C-alpha positions in Angstrom: -1.6 128.9 40.8 -2.9 130.2 37.5 -0.2 132.9 37.5 2.5 130.3 38.0 1.2 128.2 35.1 1.0 131.3 32.9 4.6 132.3 33.7 5.7 128.7 33.1 4.0 128.6 29.7 5.5 132.1 28.8 9.0 130.9 29.8 8.7 127.8 27.6 7.5 129.9 24.7 10.3 132.4 25.0 12.9 129.7 25.3 11.4 127.9 22.3 11.6 131.1 20.2 15.2 131.7 21.3 16.1 128.2 20.4 14.5 128.5 17.0 16.4 131.7 16.3 19.6 130.0 17.2 18.8 127.1 14.8 17.9 129.6 12.1 21.3 131.4 12.4 23.1 128.1 12.5 21.3 127.1 9.3 22.4 130.3 7.6 26.0 129.8 8.6 25.9 126.2 7.2 24.3 127.4 4.0 27.0 130.0 3.5 29.6 127.3 4.0 27.8 125.3 1.2 26.6 122.6 3.6 23.1 122.7 2.2 21.8 119.4 3.6 23.0 120.3 7.1 21.4 123.8 6.8 18.2 122.1 5.7 18.2 119.8 8.7 18.5 122.8 11.0 15.6 124.7 9.4 13.4 121.6 9.1 13.7 121.2 12.9 12.2 124.6 13.3 9.2 123.6 11.2 8.7 120.6 13.4 8.2 122.9 16.3 5.3 124.5 14.2 7.2 127.8 13.8 6.5 129.3 10.3 7.7 132.4 8.5 8.3 133.6 5.0 12.0 133.9 5.7 12.2 130.3 7.0 10.3 128.9 4.0 12.5 131.0 1.6 15.7 129.6 3.1 14.4 126.0 3.1 13.5 126.5 -0.6 17.0 127.9 -1.4 18.7 124.9 0.2 16.4 122.5 -1.7 17.2 124.3 -4.9 21.0 124.0 -4.3 20.5 120.3 -3.7 18.6 120.1 -7.0 15.3 119.1 -5.3 13.1 121.0 -7.7 9.7 119.9 -6.4 10.4 120.8 -2.7 12.2 124.1 -3.7 9.1 125.2 -5.7 6.8 124.1 -2.9 8.6 126.1 -0.2 9.0 129.2 -2.5 5.2 129.0 -2.9 4.7 128.7 0.8 6.9 131.7 1.4 5.0 133.7 -1.2 1.7 132.9 0.5 3.0 134.6 3.6 4.8 137.5 1.8 3.2 137.8 -1.7 5.1 141.1 -2.6 8.6 139.9 -1.9 10.7 140.3 -5.0 13.5 137.9 -4.0 10.9 135.1 -3.4 9.3 135.8 -6.8 12.7 135.8 -8.6 13.9 132.6 -7.0 10.6 130.9 -7.7 10.9 131.8 -11.3 14.4 130.3 -11.5 13.2 127.1 -9.9 10.2 126.9 -12.2 12.6 127.2 -15.2 14.2 123.9 -14.0 10.9 122.0 -14.4 10.4 119.5 -17.3 6.8 120.3 -17.9 6.0 123.5 -19.8 2.3 124.2 -19.4 0.7 127.0 -21.3 -2.3 128.4 -19.3 -5.6 128.8 -21.0 -6.3 132.3 -22.5 -8.5 134.5 -20.2 -11.3 136.7 -21.4 -11.0 140.5 -20.8 -13.7 140.3 -18.1 -11.8 137.7 -16.2 -8.6 139.7 -16.4 -10.5 142.8 -15.1 -12.0 140.7 -12.3 -8.6 139.4 -11.3 -7.0 142.9 -11.2 -9.9 144.4 -9.2 -10.5 141.5 -6.8 -6.7 141.2 -6.1 -6.7 144.7 -4.7 -8.0 143.3 -1.3 -8.4 139.9 0.3 -11.9 138.7 1.0 -11.5 140.0 4.6 -10.5 143.4 3.1 -13.6 143.5 0.9 -15.8 142.5 3.8 -14.2 145.3 5.9 -14.8 147.8 3.0 -18.5 146.7 2.9 -18.8 147.3 6.6 -17.2 150.8 6.4 -19.5 151.9 3.5 -22.6 150.6 5.3 -21.7 152.8 8.3 -21.1 155.7 5.9 -24.4 155.1 4.2 -26.3 155.1 7.6 -24.5 158.3 8.7 -25.1 160.2 5.4 -28.8 159.1 5.3 -29.3 160.3 8.9 -27.7 163.6 8.0 -29.9 163.8 4.9 -33.0 163.0 6.9 -32.4 165.7 9.5 -30.9 168.3 7.2 -33.1 171.4 6.5 -31.1 172.8 3.5 -32.4 171.6 0.1 -29.0 171.8 -1.5 -27.4 169.8 1.4 -30.2 167.2 1.1 -29.4 166.6 -2.6 -25.6 166.3 -1.9 -26.1 164.0 1.1 -28.7 161.8 -0.8 -26.3 161.4 -3.8 -23.4 160.6 -1.5 -25.6 158.0 0.4 -26.6 156.4 -2.9 -22.9 156.3 -4.0 -22.1 154.5 -0.7 -24.9 151.9 -1.4 -23.4 151.2 -4.8 -19.9 150.7 -3.4 -21.3 148.7 -0.5 -23.0 146.3 -2.8 -19.9 146.1 -5.0 -17.7 145.3 -2.0 -20.1 142.8 -0.6 -20.3 141.0 -3.9 -16.5 140.8 -4.2 -16.2 139.7 -0.6 -18.4 136.7 -1.2 -16.8 136.0 -4.7 -13.2 136.1 -3.4 -14.1 134.0 -0.4 -15.6 131.4 -2.7 -12.4 131.6 -4.9 -10.3 131.1 -1.8 -12.2 127.9 -0.8 -11.9 126.5 -4.3 -8.2 127.3 -4.6 -6.3 124.1 -3.6 -2.9 124.3 -5.2 -0.4 121.4 -4.9 3.1 120.7 -6.2 4.1 117.4 -7.8 6.9 115.8 -5.6 7.4 112.6 -7.6 10.2 112.6 -10.2 7.7 111.4 -12.7 4.0 110.3 -12.3 1.3 109.0 -14.6 -2.0 110.8 -14.4 -4.9 108.4 -14.9 -8.3 108.9 -16.5 -9.9 107.2 -13.5 -8.9 106.7 -9.8 -7.6 103.2 -10.4 -4.2 101.8 -11.2 -5.5 99.8 -14.2 -7.1 102.8 -15.9 -5.8 104.5 -19.0 -2.9 107.0 -18.7 -4.1 110.5 -19.6 -0.7 112.2 -19.5 2.6 112.3 -17.5 3.7 115.0 -15.1 7.1 115.6 -13.6 8.6 117.0 -10.4 7.8 120.7 -9.5 4.6 121.1 -11.7 1.9 123.1 -10.0 -1.7 121.7 -10.1 -5.1 122.4 -8.6 -6.8 119.7 -6.6 -10.4 119.4 -7.7 -11.5 116.5 -5.4 -10.2 113.5 -3.4 -11.3 109.9 -3.5 -9.6 107.7 -0.9 -5.9 107.7 -1.9 -6.5 109.5 -5.2 -6.7 113.1 -6.1 -8.3 114.6 -9.2 -6.1 117.4 -10.4 -6.3 120.1 -13.1 -3.5 121.9 -14.9 -3.4 125.5 -16.0 -4.1 124.4 -19.6 -7.4 122.7 -18.6 -6.2 119.1 -18.6 -7.4 117.0 -15.7 -7.0 113.5 -14.3 -6.3 111.3 -11.3 -3.1 110.5 -9.4 -2.2 109.1 -6.0 -2.1 111.6 -3.2 1.4 110.4 -2.3 2.7 111.9 -5.6 2.0 115.5 -4.6 2.0 117.9 -1.7 -0.8 120.4 -1.1 0.2 124.0 -0.4 
């Protein structure tokens, strides 16, 4: 009975994948025929079946861009970039879409230490740094055991120095693993979907307007309060707006 259920589930999964592939190709043909809304409908139906890929997000973003939907196009380019952060086509098209935004926000200048941290921490993900810490902890134990049982004085010095080097790299990797994980938890980007929205000083409709944002602007969500989000811009400005005005990545 279990085998029959497993085969049945497998058959449904395979047929679902085949159907999504057919929809994806149909969408591409419609896009090439400049029927962008119809192509978008085909690709959106794939998303509804909870199938995600960088290629799917990229094509959805392209269709939105052709339809002049700046907010959704930037949103889906960003989603594609999350899955494939090194893809040049995604980066180039995202840059074109961002040029169509109304808001031009200059990010705050970074200190040299923060720039160094970003470069170094960006080499690996937090999982990668945790893995590096694990590898160097094993290396340390191995080298220390070799040092302990070695009879040669010269080998002892070399093994001890290598073991201490592993400890330094282990602590460095462990620190970066915790720090990058903390950064990951704090990173809550969102894209403004409303054509124009007033950012309030407090989470109430009657509060003072702090500034105005337009479609496609990227923000960071700091906190949520019922139907309101406190957001922050790259230039340090912050305020409150309704959650319906943006879409979290």
